N, C-alpha and C positions, 0 to 999 in steps of 0.2 A: 949894239941890237944885230948889227949883220953877223957876229959870230953865234948869238942866242937861235936867229934864224935858221940859222947852216944847220946846228946841232940839235933843233929840231925836224931838219929836213933830212939828215941823218936817222935819228931816230924813228921818223916814219917811214922810211925807207927798210931800213933794219926789218921793223915791226911787216910790212908789206912783203918782203921776201922771207920771212920764216913762215908768214900766212899761207903765202905759195908753195913752201916746200911741203907743210904738212897737208895741203890739200892734193898734191901729185899722188897719185896711189900707182904701186908698184904693178910692174908684169907680175903674171899668174904664175906659179911653180909649173917646171916642167912636167906633163901628165904623170903618174905612176904607170912606171913598166910591171907589169903582171901576168900568172898566169893564172887564170882563176877553176876552181872545180863548179862544178853544178850544185846549185843548192838547193838540198831535202827539205822538207817539211816535214812534222806532226802534228796532232792536233791540239787545239786549244787547250789546256791542260782546266778541269773541275778545281772547284775552291776555290777561285780568287774572290778576293775583296772585288764587290758590285761595283767600283771607280776605275779599278784593275783589268777587271774582264771586261770592262766597257771600253778601254782605250785599245786593247789588243784586239777586241772586234773589229774597231772602227779600223785601226792599221793596218790589221795580215786576215780579218776573215776567221773563218773557222780552223784555218791551218796557219803555224808559226813555223818561219824559218828558221834551219839550224844556221846561225850564223859563230864561226870561228873567230874571225877577224876582220878588221875595218881599215881601212885608208882614208881619211877625212884629210882635205887641202881647201884650202881659199883663201879671202883676205881677213884682216881685224884692225880692231881700231884699239888700241892700248893706252893705257894711262900707266906710265911710268915715272916713277918719283915725280907726281904732279906736272908730269908733260905728256900730253895725249899724242900720239904717234899713231900714220899708218901702218899696214905692217902686211904679212903674207904667213901663212904656216903650213905645217905637215903634221896630223898628228898618226900615229899609226897605232893600231889596239892589237895584243890576242885578246881576247873575248874574256872579263872576267879575272884576266891572270896579269896583264902588264901592258905598258905601252913605254912609248917614245914620243917625245915632241920636240918637234924645232918650229922655231918663231923666229921672225926677222924684224924688227920696227926700221922704217927707212924714211929718210927725208930725200927730199925731191926723187921718190922713186928708189932710191941708193940705200942698200942696209948698211946704218949707222949702230945696230946692237942685235946680237945672235943667241939664240938662248938654244942650249941642246941640255934638256933632262928626260931623265927615264925612271921606269919604275918596274923592276926586273927582279922575280925571285925571291919580291917580297922587299925590297929594298929600292930607297928612293936616290938619286942622284942628281941635284941641278948644279949645272954649270951658266953661270949668269955673268957677265963683265965685270960686275964688281965683287965677286967671289964665286966659291965652288959650297955647297949646302947638304950635308947631309945630318944623318942622327934619327932619332924613334921621332921627334915630333913631325920631322919631316914625311918619314915613313906611314906617320896616321895621314897626315893632311893627302900625301900621294895618292892612298888607297879612298879616300872618299871623292877624289879626283876621279880617280878609275872608273869606277861606280856612275857617279854622277855625268859623265861623259859618254855611259853606255846608254841615253838617250837616244845618242846615233847608232845605234844596235838594239835596240831596245829587248828583241828578243831576247837577249841573255838573261834580262830580269826574269825571264819565268823558265827558259830553259835550264840555266843553271841550279842544282838542286840546293845549292847554300843559300842561294836571295831567298830569302822569305818574306811574306807578306804580311802585315798585320791590319786589320780595317780599325778604321776612325769613322769616316762618317760618307754620306754621301758623293764626298768630292775630295776625299783626302786619307791617303793610308800611310803605312810605314813600310819601311823597307828595312830590314836586318841583312849587313850583308858581312861577310866574313873577312878578319885583319887577326891574323896568328891565331892565337887559341882561342879567339873570343870574337865578338861581333861590334860592328859601328851601324848606328842608326839616322837615315835619311827620310826625313820627314818630305811625302810627297803629293802636289796638289793637282787636281785636274780641272780642265774647263767646264763648268756646270751646262754649258752651252753644247761643244763640240764634242766634249768628251775626251780631247786630247790633254794631253801631259802639259802642264802649264809649268811649274817648278819645281825643283829638289833642293833643301834646306839642309843645312846640319852645321852643329858646334864644329869649329875648323880650327887648328893652330893656323897660325899668318908668319909666324917668327920659326926661325930655327930652331932656339934654345928659349925658353922663360917665354913669358907672356902669357897670357891666356887667351882661351878660346874665345873664336869671335863667330857670330854668327854668321854664315856665307851662304847664299843663295846663288844657284843658276835657274835661268829662266831662259825658255824654248818661246822665243817671240813672232815667231813664223814657221810655218808649215809648207812642205813643198813635196813632188814626189821627184826621187833622187835615184837613179839605181834600180826603180821599178818598184821604190817602197815609198811611203808616206812618212817624211823624216822632219824633224825642225832643222831647216835649214840657215837661221838666224837664231843664234845662242849668245845670251849675257851670263856674264858672271860676275857678280857683286858680295864685296864686303859690307855689311848692315852699316857699320858704324862710320862708312864713307859717305852714305849717301846714295851714290851713282853708281854703275858699272865700271869698272876698270878694265875688264873686254869685252868686244864683243865679236863674235864670229861669225864669218859667213861662209856659209859650203860652196866651192866652185865644182869639186869631183868628189865622190863621194864611191868606194869600189869595196865590194863585201867576197870574204874568202879568198884572198889572195893569199901566195905565199911568201908570208914575211919573218919566217925565223931567221933570216938572215938582216935583212933591212932593219928590224926593230931593237938591233943590237949595233948599229953603227951609228954614225952622226952626219948631220947635213940632211938634206932636202930628198 
């Protein structure tokens, strides 16, 4: 009996330690050092589907900024192999062209897993603790990720002539984005009350090889003013067959039009 009570006590102690470990948030990444150019603007273009035009007028007014890069940094909640951990991240984008992701999952605020991945020159490479992944399916998934993450620099979605909008209804539009010699498609939903972008979804590969495409949804769950612009400062990513988000990203720092040509081809924060 005493041994059983002791074992139960040890189990509860371990559970308490684990719970505490995942509750402690990591420190924020150091601010991104940069020299930023002046952000110019151009008139909001004509001919956009009604919900798209309403959204961009809500966010930018009658003039749209010319954004060529973005550095997005903040905190995250990540579900990895069924385990949910806090984390921090830095995403570097060359608008509509490529990105680099650096992500840390933490325990007691200490990094226990690091992810370095990039999508550059049309090719993706994911460096994870359990392997390196490349290939056609990874490239296809990364390209959709590039354009879905562009909700954090939405001007590119109307400034890049390769991005083509098609009307659906008063709250929905299709966004066609370039991939190699073809196009991929995202279904974009807008909030009927606020007019703000609510979600982007597509059929996307989750596996590097084999498997079927799975419905994948990114949602803008909160909007705030960052770097002078109205931006979704909390976003979620969900594989629909899992039912709940595997990642929630909260922005702490957003920098537009910084010189990132070198930083996007390195590793780490």
